[in-house]
SETORNU-448078 format. One record per atom (N, C-alpha, C, O): residue in three letters; x, y, z. Coordinates in steps of 0.05 Angstrom, whole numbers, plus 5000, padded with zeros to 4 digits. Layout:
% residues N
AlaXYZ/...
This chain:
% residues 67
Met544712102186/Met546612082207/Met549212222197/Met550112172175/Ala550212392214/Ala552712542208/Ala555112382218/Ala554912232237/Pro557512432205/Pro559912302215/Pro560412362245/Pro561512192259/Ser559712592254/Ser560112662282/Ser558412482300/Ser559312422322/Asp556112392291/Asp554412212307/Asp555811942309/Asp555811822331/Val556911842287/Val558311582287/Val560811602305/Val561311422321/Leu562211822303/Leu564611862319/Leu563911872349/Leu565311742365/Leu561912022356/Leu561112042384/Leu560211762395/Leu560911692417/Thr558611622380/Thr557711362388/Thr560111172392/Thr560111022411/Thr562011182374/Thr564311012376/Thr566011072400/Thr566810892415/Tyr566411332405/Tyr568011412428/Tyr566711352455/Tyr568011322475/Asn564011312455/Asn562611242480/Asn562610952485/Asn561710862507/Leu563710782467/Leu563910502472/Leu566110442492/Leu568110582493/Lys565710232508/Lys567910152527/Lys570010012511/Lys569409832495/Pro572610082515/Pro574709962499/Pro575509682508/Pro577409642523/Lys574009482499/Lys574509212506/Lys576109062485/Lys575909142461/Leu577508862493/Leu579008702473/Leu577408472462/Leu578108352442/Ser575208402476/Ser573508182466/Ser572308272439/Ser571708502434/Gln571908072422/Gln570908122395/Gln568008032392/Gln567107852405/Gly566608172374/Gly563908092367/Gly564007892345/Gly566007782339/Tyr561707842334/Tyr561407642312/Tyr563207712289/Tyr564107532275/Asp563607972284/Asp565208062262/Asp568308042266/Asp569808082248/Gly569107962291/Gly571907942297/Gly573308202303/Gly575708212305/Ile571708422306/Ile572908682312/Ile572308762340/Ile570008752349/Ser574408822355/Ser574008912383/Ser573309212383/Ser573909352364/Thr572009302405/Thr571409582407/Thr573909742409/Thr574009982401/Lys576009632421/Lys578509762423/Lys579709822395/Lys580610042390/Leu579609622378/Leu580609652351/Leu578909862336/Leu580010032322/Leu576309842339/Leu574510032326/Leu575110322334/Leu575310502317/Lys575510362360/Lys576110632370/Lys578810732360/Lys579110972355/Glu580710552356/Glu583310632347/Glu583410692317/Glu585110842308/Thr581510582302/Thr581510622273/Thr579210782262/Thr579110832237/Ile577410872279/Ile575011012269/Ile575611252251/Ile574211302232/Ser577711402257/Ser578311632241/Ser579011562212/Ser578511712194/Asn580011322208/Asn580811232181/Asn578411122165/Asn578411112141/Ile576311022179/Ile574010902166/Ile571411052170/Ile569310952163/Leu571611282182/Leu569111432189/Leu567311492166/Leu564911452167/Gln568411592144/Gln566711662121/Gln565411422108/Gln562911432104/Pro566811202103/Pro565410972091/Pro563410842110/Pro561310752101/Ile564010832136/Ile562110712155/Ile559610882157/Ile557410782157/Thr559911152157/Thr557611332158/Thr555911292133/Thr553511282134/His557211272110/His555811232084/His554210972085/His551910962077/Ile555410752094/Ile554110492095/Ile551710502114/Ile549610402107/Leu552110622137/Leu549810652156/Leu547510812144/Leu545210732147/Asn548111032131/Asn546011192119/Asn544511052097/Asn542111082095/Ile545910902081/Ile544610742060/Ile542810532072/Ile540510492063/Ser543710412093/Ser542110212107/Ser539610332119/Ser537410222116/Phe539810572131/Phe537510702142/Phe535510792120/Phe533110762124/Val536510902099/Val534810992077/Val533210762064/Val530810782059/Asn534610542059/Asn533410312046/Asn531910122065/Asn530309952056/Gly532410162091/Gly531109982110/Gly532109702109/Gly530709512117/Ile534609662100/Ile535809402098/Ile538209382115/Ile540009552114/Val538309182132/Val540609132149/Val541808862141/Val540308662141/Pro544408852135/Pro545608592128/Pro545108382150/Pro545208442173/Gln544508142142/Gln543907922160/Gln546007882181/Gln545407832205/Asp548507912174/Asp550707882193/Asp550708092215/Asp551908042237/Leu549508312211/Leu549408522231/Leu547008492250/Leu546708642269/Lys545308292245/Lys543008242262/Lys543608032283/Lys541807952298/Ile546107942285/Ile546807742304/Ile547707872331/Ile549208062331/Ala546607772352/Ala547307882379/Ala547807652398/Ala546607442396/Lys549507692417/Lys550007502438/Lys549007632464/Lys550207832473/Val547007512475/Val545807622500/Val546807462523/Val546407212524/Ile548007592543/Ile549107452566/Ile547607562591/Ile547607802596/Gly546407372605/Gly544907452629/Gly546707452653/Gly549107382652/Pro545607522676/Pro547107522701/Pro548007232708/Pro546607042702/Pro550307202722/Pro551206942730/Pro549206802749/Pro547806932764/Gly549206542747/Gly547506392766/Gly545206282754/Gly543606152767/
């Protein structure tokens, strides 16, 4: 994965103030991605190569339609 892929994916996120499990909002991520692009890309590539994803990154909150 190239840094440009990470950058494009980040810029395509909707800029919400709500936070995920990690406490980081997409708005904050979009505002700071240029400062953390290289380390984030490196971490993602190591994860892909080794096939290991940290347990905390496997958490998701699924919200269905109201009603």
